[in-house]
KOLNUNU-32195 format. One record per residue: y, z, x of N, C-alpha, C in turn; residue number from 1. Coordinates in steps of 0.02 Angstrom, whole numbers, plus 50000, padded with zeros to 5 digits. Atoms other than C-alpha are relative to their C-alpha. Example, Ala and Ser with C-alpha at 12.3 -4.5 7.8 and 13.67 -1.06 7.14 Angstrom:
   n_north    n_up   n_east   ca_north   ca_up   ca_east   c_north    c_up   c_east   num
     49941   50000    50045      49775   50390     50615     50060   50000    50045     1
     49941   49997    49958      49947   50357     50684     50055   50037    49961     2
//
This chain:
   n_north    n_up   n_east   ca_north   ca_up   ca_east   c_north    c_up   c_east   num
     50030   50000    50066      54141   45826     47294     49983   49931    49981     1
     50011   50071    50006      54057   45664     47286     50007   49975    49930     2
     50000   50036    50063      54109   45557     47140     49948   49946    50007     3
     50059   50040    49988      53982   45444     47218     49968   50025    50064     4
     50035   49975    49942      53853   45476     47352     50039   49983    50062     5
     49960   50008    49939      53929   45497     47524     49987   49932    50030     6
     50006   50067    49973      53963   45325     47592     50046   49994    50060     7
     49961   50006    49939      54021   45288     47768     50017   49928    50011     8
     49979   50068    49986      54123   45134     47804     50046   50003    50060     9
     49962   49991    49939      54186   45121     47982     50031   49934    50020    10
     49963   50062    49989      54318   44994     48028     49995   49975    50070    11
     50005   50023    49931      54286   44986     48215     49934   50021    50029    12
     50068   49987    49977      54121   44977     48306     49996   50060    50045    13
     50004   49943    49954      54164   45109     48436     50001   50065    49962    14
     50000   49939    50039      54179   45233     48293     49939   50003    49953    15
     50061   49996    50041      54004   45204     48223     49976   50071    49999    16
     50020   49931    50007      53941   45368     48157     49931   50012    50029    17
     50065   49983    49972      53801   45451     48252     49953   50020    49944    18
     50044   49990    50056      53652   45451     48137     49973   50071    49995    19
     50031   49934    50002      53588   45622     48185     50044   50052    49967    20
     49958   49945    50025      53739   45727     48141     50064   49976    49967    21
     49939   50025    50032      53876   45613     48076     50061   50009    50043    22
     49943   49989    49956      53986   45654     48226     50025   49934    50027    23
     49972   50059    49970      54104   45525     48297     49992   50003    50076    24
     50010   49999    49928      54074   45473     48478     50060   50027    50037    25
     49947   49968    49962      54174   45562     48610     50054   49951    50021    26
     49951   50049    49978      54258   45400     48662     50056   49990    49951    27
     49948   50009    50051      54354   45398     48498     50053   50053    50003    28
     49955   49944    50000      54439   45562     48537     50059   49991    50048    29
     49945   50012    49954      54554   45487     48668     50066   50000    49962    30
     49938   49992    50037      54729   45535     48615     50042   49936    49997    31
     49959   50061    49999      54798   45363     48660     49962   49941    49970    32
     50038   50053    50031      54664   45263     48568     50039   49968    49943    33
     49964   50036    50054      54731   45129     48451     49958   50002    49937    34
     50042   49991    50059      54637   45200     48304     50024   50060    49962    35
     49987   49942    50041      54662   45319     48159     49940   50008    49953    36
     50059   49987    50041      54518   45401     48066     50020   50034    49935    37
     49983   49976    50067      54533   45430     47879     49937   50024    49965    38
     50051   49973    50044      54420   45543     47777     50029   49999    49930    39
     49969   50008    50066      54448   45500     47594     49951   50005    49942    40
     50036   50005    50063      54387   45527     47418     49995   49926    49980    41
     50010   50070    50019      54318   45366     47344     50046   49981    49943    42
     49961   50026    50055      54410   45255     47223     50053   49950    50019    43
     49945   50044    49979      54543   45166     47325     49976   49941    50043    44
     50028   50056    49962      54428   45054     47427     49957   49959    49954    45
     50036   50043    50045      54358   44905     47336     49928   49989    50021    46
     50071   50014    49986      54171   44871     47323     49992   49934    50036    47
     50005   50067    49970      54205   44692     47378     50058   49987    50048    48
     49945   50009    49952      54345   44724     47502     50065   49981    49969    49
     49940   50021    50036      54478   44699     47369     50040   50058    49974    50
     49964   49942    50023      54544   44875     47347     50067   50011    50036    51
     49935   49985    49970      54712   44951     47389     49993   50020    50073    52
     50012   49982    49930      54645   45030     47548     49987   49938    50042    53
     50017   50060    49962      54573   44863     47603     50063   49962    50019    54
     49938   50037    49989      54742   44779     47585     50048   50038    50046    55
     49951   49961    49962      54849   44919     47654     49976   50013    50072    56
     50025   49988    49932      54737   44959     47803     50005   49936    50042    57
     49995   50064    49963      54731   44774     47852     50073   49987    50019    58
     49929   50011    49986      54921   44762     47839     50023   50049    50055    59
     49981   49950    49950      54939   44923     47941     49977   49980    50069    60
     50027   50021    49936      54827   44858     48080     50038   49940    50027    61
     49962   50059    49979      54918   44692     48083     50070   50019    50025    62
     49933   49979    49983      55086   44780     48092     50003   50042    50063    63
     49997   49951    49945      55042   44915     48220     49949   49990    50056    64
     50054   50007    49952      54884   44860     48310     49952   50059    49998    65
     50043   49941    50007      54804   45025     48257     49946   49986    49949    66
     50056   50012    50046      54631   45005     48180     49984   50064    49961    67
     50016   49943    50043      54573   45116     48038     49925   50009    49996    68
     50070   49981    50010      54405   45203     48044     49997   50040    49935    69
     49999   49973    50068      54361   45248     47865     49934   50034    49983    70
     50059   49962    50021      54240   45382     47804     50012   50022    49928    71
     49989   49988    50071      54218   45398     47616     49947   50045    49970    72
     50045   49958    50037      54141   45528     47504     50037   50032    49942    73
     49965   49964    50053      54184   45648     47365     50052   50047    50029    74
     49945   49957    49978      54336   45760     47373     49975   50063    50035    75
     50025   49939    49971      54240   45919     47405     49961   49988    50064    76
     50038   50016    49941      54123   45837     47530     50046   49986    50060    77
     49955   50015    49945      54269   45773     47633     50033   50063    50027    78
     49970   49937    49978      54352   45944     47638     49949   50041    50040    79
     50051   49963    49965      54188   46025     47689     49985   49969    50068    80
     50013   50033    49936      54164   45896     47826     50055   50018    50050    81
     49945   49981    49956      54336   45931     47898     49992   50073    50021    82
     50010   49930    49984      54297   46117     47888     49945   50009    50052    83
     50055   49995    49952      54132   46095     47982     50021   49978    50069    84
     49978   50028    49936      54221   45997     48117     50063   50034    50028    85
     49937   49967    49983      54363   46121     48133     50008   50013    50075    86
     49995   49986    49929      54322   46167     48314     50005   49937    50043    87
     49996   50064    49965      54315   45983     48361     50019   49946    49950    88
     49979   50045    50053      54418   45883     48235     49987   49927    50016    89
     50013   50072    49992      54367   45702     48209     50046   49959    49955    90
     49956   50036    50046      54479   45652     48063     50073   50011    50018    91
     49928   49995    49990      54664   45618     48077     50036   50010    49933    92
     49969   49996    50066      54706   45598     47892     49946   50017    49949    93
     50045   49982    50055      54623   45679     47742     50034   49981    49934    94
     49975   50019    50066      54645   45604     47568     49951   50025    49948    95
     50045   49971    50049      54574   45700     47421     50039   50018    49937    96
     49970   49984    50064      54606   45750     47241     50012   50075    49992    97
     49994   49929    50017      54669   45916     47172     49936   50022    49965    98
     49968   49947    49961      54616   46054     47181     49978   50004    50072    99
     50030   49997    49933      54530   46009     47343     50051   49991    50056   100
     49947   50004    49949      54688   45960     47435     50032   50068    50009   101
     49973   49932    49995      54753   46134     47393     49951   50046    50037   102
     50049   49961    49963      54590   46209     47457     50003   49986    50074   103
     49994   50019    49930      54606   46112     47619     50061   50033    50032   104
     49939   49968    49978      54783   46177     47636     49989   50075    50010   105
     50011   49928    49997      54728   46355     47600     49955   50021    50058   106
     50045   49986    49945      54594   46345     47735     50030   49982    50068   107
     49966   50016    49937      54721   46290     47865     49978   49934    50030   108
     50026   50063    49974      54647   46116     47881     50053   49946    50006   109
     49946   50050    49999      54814   46025     47862     50060   50026    50037   110
     49938   49982    49966      54968   46026     47971     50060   49970    49965   111
     49940   50022    50035      55145   46003     47910     50023   49932    50026   112
     49968   50063    49984      55213   45827     47905     50026   49969    49936   113
     49968   50032    50058      55334   45745     47783     50007   49926    50014   114
     49997   50072    49986      55303   45556     47781     50066   49969    49979   115
     49941   50038    50020      55448   45436     47774     49986   49968    49932   116
     50008   50029    50066      55475   45375     47596     49971   50046    49948   117
     50032   49954    50046      55403   45531     47517     50049   50043    49960   118
     49949   49958    50033      55567   45599     47446     49986   50009    49926   119
     50011   49996    50072      55517   45560     47266     49927   50008    49981   120
     50072   49991    50014      55329   45586     47282     49983   50074    49992   121
     50023   49931    50006      55237   45743     47230     49972   50023    50067   122
     50022   49976    49935      55202   45852     47381     49993   50075    49999   123
     50008   49928    49993      55154   46025     47439     50066   50033    50018   124
     49939   49964    49985      55292   46154     47447     50006   50014    50075   125
     49998   49985    49928      55242   46192     47626     49996   49938    50044   126
     49997   50062    49962      55242   46009     47677     49936   49977    50032   127
     50063   50017    49969      55057   45993     47715     49966   49939    49969   128
     50029   50060    50031      55013   45853     47594     50050   49966    49954   129
     49957   50041    50042      55094   45714     47495     49957   49952    49959   130
     50036   50049    50041      55031   45607     47350     50015   49930    50026   131
     49990   50069    49979      55004   45427     47402     49985   49951    49944   132
     50013   50040    50060      54936   45358     47237     49994   50048    49941   133
     50005   49959    50059      54965   45435     47067     49943   49974    49956   134
     50060   50016    50038      54820   45439     46946     49994   50050    49943   135
     50010   49954    50057      54763   45521     46783     49926   50004    49983   136
     50069   49990    50021      54600   45593     46722     49987   49965    49934   137
     50016   50033    50062      54511   45500     46585     49924   49994    49990   138
     50070   50014    50015      54346   45447     46506     49992   49925    49990   139
     50015   50070    50015      54262   45278     46484     49948   49997    49944   140
     50049   50012    50052      54160   45206     46341     49979   49927    50001   141
     50024   50069    50004      54059   45049     46307     50030   49965    49939   142
     49964   50033    50054      54167   44932     46204     49955   49955    49957   143
     50046   50043    50037      54020   44824     46151     49959   50041    49951   144
     50043   49959    50042      53912   44964     46082     50039   50043    49950   145
     49959   49958    50044      54053   45067     46005     50058   49958    49973   146
     49945   50039    50029      54175   44986     45884     50068   50028    50021   147
     49938   49968    49977      54307   45110     45940     49980   50058    50046   148
     50017   49943    49959      54314   45248     46069     49998   50063    49958   149
     49996   49936    50035      54279   45427     46013     50073   50024    50000   150
     49932   49974    50003      54437   45520     45965     50005   50071    50027   151
     49997   49929    49980      54400   45704     45990     49938   50020    50041   152
     50057   49970    49965      54287   45811     46097     49941   50009    49951   153
     50052   49983    50049      54193   45859     45938     49955   49941    49983   154
     50040   50059    50014      54136   45680     45908     49942   49992    50048   155
     50051   50008    49949      54036   45688     46068     49938   50042    49988   156
     50058   49959    50017      53920   45817     45990     49953   49963    49953   157
     50041   50039    50046      53853   45683     45872     49934   49979    50034   158
     50065   50017    49973      53669   45642     45893     49995   49932    50031   159
     50005   50068    49972      53704   45460     45934     50016   49999    50075   160
     49984   49997    49929      53766   45517     46104     49946   50036    50041   161
     50053   49966    49964      53604   45607     46149     49971   49954    50055   162
     50022   50038    49942      53553   45547     46323     50040   49936    50011   163
     49955   50057    49990      53696   45423     46313     50068   50022    50025   164
     49937   49971    49976      53831   45536     46383     49986   50036    50066   165
     50007   49966    49936      53856   45600     46559     50068   50012    50032   166
     49940   49988    49961      53991   45682     46660     49980   50030    50067   167
     50016   49978    49932      53995   45718     46845     50009   50076    50007   168
     50008   49928    49995      53965   45895     46906     50063   50036    50023   169
     49943   49959    49978      54111   46018     46912     49983   50038    50065   170
     50011   49967    49937      54131   46092     47085     49969   49955    50052   171
     50029   50049    49954      54044   45942     47162     50041   49936    49999   172
     49960   50061    50008      54141   45794     47094     50071   50017    49977   173
     49930   49987    50018      54330   45788     47079     50012   49990    49926   174
     49991   50014    50072      54326   45707     46908     49956   50045    49958   175
     50041   49952    50037      54187   45825     46857     50036   50066    49991   176
     49959   49940    50004      54298   45973     46897     50056   49989    49948   177
     49947   50016    50048      54432   45885     46794     49976   50007    49928   178
     50027   49990    50068      54317   45889     46640     50010   50072    49980   179
     49994   49929    50014      54316   46078     46650     50073   50020    49990   180
     49929   49984    50005      54504   46089     46678     50029   49976    49933   181
     49974   50027    50062      54543   45977     46530     49972   50037    49939   182
     50031   49964    50056      54420   46067     46416     50033   50068    49991   183
     49967   49934    50005      54498   46236     46457     50068   49993    49967   184
     49934   50011    50030      54669   46165     46413     49994   49982    49926   185
     50004   50026    50068      54615   46074     46255     49972   50051    49950   186
     50031   49950    50044      54511   46218     46185     50038   50066    50001   187
     49958   49940    50000      54643   46348     46226     49973   50059    50040   188
     50025   49946    49958      54547   46448     46355     49931   49985    50028   189
     50064   50012    49967      54395   46460     46466     49941   50014    49954   190
     50057   49981    50042      54281   46547     46340     49983   49947    49948   191
     50017   50052    50049      54295   46419     46198     49981   49934    50033   192
     50018   50062    49965      54288   46276     46324     49928   50002    50023   193
     50068   49993    49976      54126   46342     46398     49950   50001    49943   194
     50043   50002    50059      54053   46370     46226     49988   49928    49978   195
     50006   50070    50019      54088   46188     46185     49955   49963    50050   196
     50039   50035    49950      54018   46123     46350     49927   50020    49999   197
     50069   49978    50009      53863   46227     46320     49966   49961    49945   198
     50027   50039    50056      53837   46137     46154     49993   49926    50020   199
     50001   50070    49979      53877   45968     46232     49940   49984    50045   200
     50055   50010    49953      53736   45994     46356     49939   49968    49967   201
     50056   50030    50037      53612   45941     46221     50001   49924    50004   202
     49993   50073    49995      53680   45763     46237     50006   49975    50071   203
     49985   50019    49930      53715   45763     46424     49936   49978    50036   204
     50057   50024    49961      53597   45659     46531     49981   50048    50055   205
     50015   49954    49946      53613   45784     46671     50052   49995    50054   206
     49950   49998    49947      53706   45820     46832     50008   49933    50036   207
     49986   50060    49960      53787   45682     46933     50051   50018    50054   208
     49954   49987    49945      53866   45703     47104     50053   49946    50005   209
     49956   50058    49994      53951   45535     47082     50031   49980    49934   210
     49965   50027    50059      54083   45489     46954     50001   49924    50003   211
     49993   50072    49992      54100   45314     47025     49940   49962    49976   212
     50061   50035    50021      53920   45272     46981     49990   50001    49924   213
     50009   49994    50072      53942   45317     46797     50028   49939    49962   214
     49969   50056    50035      54058   45174     46747     49954   49939    49995   215
     50047   50056    50007      53930   45037     46789     49946   50012    49948   216
     50051   49983    50051      53803   45129     46680     50029   49992    49930   217
     49967   50007    50065      53928   45132     46537     50009   49926    49984   218
     49989   50071    50010      53969   44948     46559     49935   49965    49979   219
     50065   50031    50015      53783   44904     46551     49970   50027    49935   220
     50026   49972    50061      53756   45012     46397     49947   50054    50011   221
     50047   49945    49986      53642   45138     46484     50030   50065    49975   222
     49962   49944    50027      53775   45265     46437     50051   49972    49950   223
     49946   50020    50045      53899   45258     46294     50067   50029    50022   224
     49939   49964    49980      54024   45382     46367     49988   50035    50067   225
     50002   49963    49937      54062   45456     46537     50071   50018    50020   226
     49933   49983    49975      54205   45536     46630     50019   49954    50057   227
     49976   50041    49945      54312   45450     46760     50073   50016    50014   228
     49928   49993    49994      54494   45423     46803     50031   49931    49992   229
     49968   50063    50019      54620   45290     46758     49999   49949    50056   230
     49996   50048    49944      54644   45212     46930     49933   49968    50014   231
     50066   50026    49982      54461   45195     46972     49971   49957    49944   232
     50031   50036    50055      54406   45140     46799     50038   49936    49982   233
     49961   50060    50013      54550   45017     46775     49981   49946    50050   234
     50019   50048    49949      54504   44934     46939     49929   49974    49987   235
     50069   50020    50014      54319   44932     46891     49996   49953    49940   236
     50002   50039    50062      54357   44857     46720     50013   49926    50012   237
     49987   50070    49986      54413   44696     46802     49936   49960    50010   238
     50065   50033    49993      54231   44658     46839     49947   50029    49953   239
     50046   49970    50049      54153   44763     46700     50031   49991    49931   240
     49965   50018    50062      54205   44681     46536     49990   50047    49941   241
     50013   49956    50057      54129   44811     46420     50023   50072    50012   242
     49976   49934    49984      54215   44959     46501     50069   50012    49970   243
     49936   49981    50029      54355   45043     46403     50019   50071    50020   244
     49975   49934    49979      54464   45194     46447     50028   50036    49939   245
     49974   49960    50055      54504   45334     46326     50010   50072    50022   246
     49983   49931    49984      54566   45514     46322     49981   50045    49941   247
     50017   49956    50055      54483   45650     46215     50059   50042    49977   248
     49948   49958    50029      54597   45746     46099     49970   50065    49974   249
     50022   49939    50034      54582   45926     46041     50000   49987    49925   250
     50004   50009    50072      54538   45942     45857     50069   50005    49968   251
     49935   50001    50033      54693   45893     45757     50060   49989    50045   252
     49945   50009    49953      54795   45856     45912     50002   49930    50030   253
     49992   50064    49965      54851   45713     46023     49952   49998    50059   254
     50039   50005    49939      54745   45645     46165     50039   50028    50060   255
     49967   49969    49943      54783   45735     46328     49969   49977    50066   256
     50024   50012    49932      54767   45708     46514     50045   50037    50048   257
     49957   49971    49948      54840   45769     46677     49996   49958    50063   258
     49997   50039    49939      54891   45694     46842     49946   50023    50048   259
     50053   49987    49952      54750   45681     46969     50012   49955    50060   260
     49979   50046    49948      54836   45603     47119     49956   50003    50063   261
     50029   50000    49933      54762   45550     47284     50054   50028    50047   262
     49952   49966    49957      54849   45669     47404     49976   49997    50072   263
     50018   50009    49930      54852   45643     47592     50036   50050    50044   264
     49970   49954    49952      54882   45761     47736     49974   49986    50070   265
     50018   50008    49929      54876   45761     47926     49955   50059    50019   266
     50049   49948    49984      54724   45857     47987     50023   50042    50059   267
     49984   49955    49945      54754   46009     48095     49958   49983    50061   268
     50034   50018    49938      54711   45965     48275     49976   49928    50002   269
     50021   50071    50003      54696   45779     48232     50000   49969    50069   270
     50002   50030    49933      54640   45683     48387     50050   49944    50012   271
     49950   50054    49995      54761   45542     48349     50057   50014    49951   272
     49951   49977    50050      54899   45636     48259     50059   49952    49995   273
     49944   50047    50003      55036   45512     48307     49982   49939    49956   274
     50022   50057    50041      54935   45370     48230     49992   50021    49927   275
     50006   49975    50068      54899   45479     48078     50068   50002    49966   276
     49932   49999    50029      55086   45503     48052     50023   49929    49982   277
     49980   50069    50013      55114   45316     48065     49966   49973    49937   278
     50036   50024    50060      54980   45282     47934     50028   50032    49937   279
     49972   49967    50059      55050   45412     47814     50068   49969    49982   280
     49936   50033    50013      55222   45333     47833     49988   49932    49966   281
     50013   50068    50026      55147   45161     47799     49975   50002    49928   282
     50026   49996    50068      55054   45216     47643     50055   50010    49949   283
     49945   49986    50046      55220   45268     47568     50058   49951    50007   284
     49948   50051    49997      55319   45113     47614     50008   49968    49932   285
     49987   50033    50064      55398   45021     47470     49950   49943    49988   286
     50046   50056    50005      55286   44871     47506     49931   50024    49977   287
     50066   49975    50018      55124   44972     47497     50000   50029    49930   288
     49996   49968    50066      55180   45070     47344     50008   49949    49944   289
     49990   50052    50050      55231   44911     47253     49934   49968    49980   290
     50064   50032    50012      55050   44852     47266     49948   50047    49970   291
     50049   49952    50026      54967   45010     47199     49970   49978    49934   292
     50025   50021    50065      54954   44941     47022     49964   49933    50003   293
     50029   50068    50001      54920   44757     47056     49936   49995    50041   294
     50059   50003    49957      54792   44787     47194     49951   50057    49985   295
     50042   49941    50006      54728   44963     47163     49988   50026    49929   296
     50009   49975    50068      54746   44990     46976     50027   50070    49988   297
     49972   49933    50007      54844   45150     47003     50075   49999    49989   298
     49928   49991    50011      55021   45216     46989     50034   50018    50065   299
     49964   49985    49939      55149   45221     47127     50016   50075    50005   300
     49984   49929    49990      55171   45395     47201     50075   50010    50007   301
     49928   49997    49993      55354   45354     47234     50034   49985    49933   302
     49967   50009    50064      55459   45378     47079     50058   49950    50003   303
     49947   50049    49992      55591   45262     47151     49973   49929    50008   304
     50031   50066    49997      55468   45116     47157     49974   49982    49930   305
     50018   50020    50068      55452   45027     46990     49964   49932    50003   306
     50038   50062    50001      55313   44898     46986     50010   49965    49933   307
     49988   50039    50062      55340   44758     46858     49944   49950    49988   308
     50055   50047    50008      55175   44666     46874     49962   50013    49935   309
     50037   49994    50064      55056   44639     46727     49956   50062    49998   310
     50043   49941    49998      54941   44778     46784     50041   50064    49988   311
     49957   49942    50011      55084   44903     46790     50017   50007    49926   312
     49984   49999    50071      55131   44854     46612     49939   50023    49959   313
     50061   49981    50036      54950   44872     46553     49985   50074    50009   314
     50012   49929    49987      54934   45042     46635     50049   50044    49960   315
     49950   49962    50039      55095   45102     46554     49981   50001    49926   316
     50020   50004    50070      55032   45043     46384     49940   50046    49987   317
     50059   49957    50007      54867   45135     46412     50019   50073    49992   318
     49978   49930    50001      54962   45298     46436     50044   50017    49940   319
     49956   49989    50057      55069   45276     46280     49968   50047    49949   320
     50024   49953    50050      55049   45422     46160     49954   50053    50027   321
     50043   49950    49970      54947   45526     46282     50042   50057    50028   322
     49963   49941    49976      55010   45702     46314     49976   50018    50070   323
     50017   49983    49930      55015   45743     46500     50019   50073    50013   324
     49986   49931    49983      54999   45926     46547     49990   50011    50075   325
     50004   49985    49929      55009   46008     46718     49959   50063    50012   326
     50040   49940    49985      54869   46124     46775     50033   50043    50053   327
     49979   49956    49946      54906   46274     46884     49951   49990    50057   328
     50048   50019    49948      54825   46198     47037     49985   50056    50049   329
     50012   49944    49954      54847   46351     47146     49949   50048    49970   330
     50049   49958    50034      54753   46454     47016     49931   49968    50000   331
     50064   50035    50001      54617   46322     47000     49968   50002    50069   332
     50028   50000    49932      54596   46311     47189     49974   50069    50019   333
     50019   49932    49981      54588   46500     47208     49939   50024    49962   334
     50053   49973    50043      54466   46530     47065     49945   49950    49984   335
     50049   50052    50016      54364   46370     47065     49927   50023    50006   336
     50070   49978    49996      54202   46451     47127     49978   50041    49939   337
     50017   49960    50059      54207   46576     46983     49995   49956    49938   338
     50002   50044    50058      54247   46441     46855     49936   49959    50000   339
     50060   50041    49995      54102   46335     46918     49938   50042    49983   340
     50057   49957    50015      53981   46481     46911     49996   50015    49925   341
     49999   49988    50073      54036   46518     46732     49977   49938    49962   342
     50023   50062    50031      54009   46335     46688     49925   49993    50007   343
     50073   50004    49990      53834   46340     46763     49963   50046    49951   344
     50032   49953    50046      53792   46493     46660     50002   49975    49928   345
     49992   50023    50069      53860   46416     46500     49956   49939    49984   346
     50037   50062    50012      53767   46251     46522     49928   50002    50024   347
     50068   49996    49972      53610   46310     46610     49989   49952    50057   348
     50005   50049    49946      53647   46192     46754     49982   50033    50066   349
//
């Protein structure tokens, strides 16, 4: 589900993607190759090589000699790619957001593996995936154009947001799907949520497959408001001075959000499964988790790792007073196609 257009970034030349079909060359499939291939939702790799993935992958290669081949896209796109390659798996590790990690699990695309250090991290009951970076859904606004962020969903219906508001597409983008999930929670059901989103469509610029591309538009003032997530937007805000993070509240209530972690699993039939296990272990080491906030702008997936850096303190302050609810991810994963079709009908998308 591209939060941004599918982008391929390959860490080793022998794993250059074939332009015709996107397949990895046969030479990479050698079971003893010193490589691990990661298919991941965007957000953890920096635009300038300064993201959490950049740091952790480099440290992993230095420590183990195993190079990381990295393929990036939206959550749904990555799951669909693994599904298409099911008869000839190319990825070793899949990292994606809910409910797509649950969908991958339900389709049999993940094999059981419990990484070292994952005792206190959120994980699947059947052991097929583990959170590696915690994160929360949120919105962004332009701090220069708006004296304060909007408070409630209802404020976004104001005419000043016409063609100045955009959210990524549910069913295509992970954070776009999160808009629908949060609206259903905040409005007390699917019907009132869809009625609201139908009205909001008058201000919406239109569909966007990419959430990651919306924040730069907000920072430049092309948009006043867009959806996103705390980890990605906090990291972006370091180079986008007019970007602010906020959480819509239901009318008369507190602002709300829910956890939207990056969850990782070992791909069924992974060509380099031993290397995939080593990488999953490494992502959950105390050292890597300690750097999630300072390098990646996110929250440690390990509850026994307490970061004390300035970024960790700022992130904790950002979440103060925000009510965190827990969606029924199994229900969302099972019924997502129906929810998306109902959203399309309500909004004319």
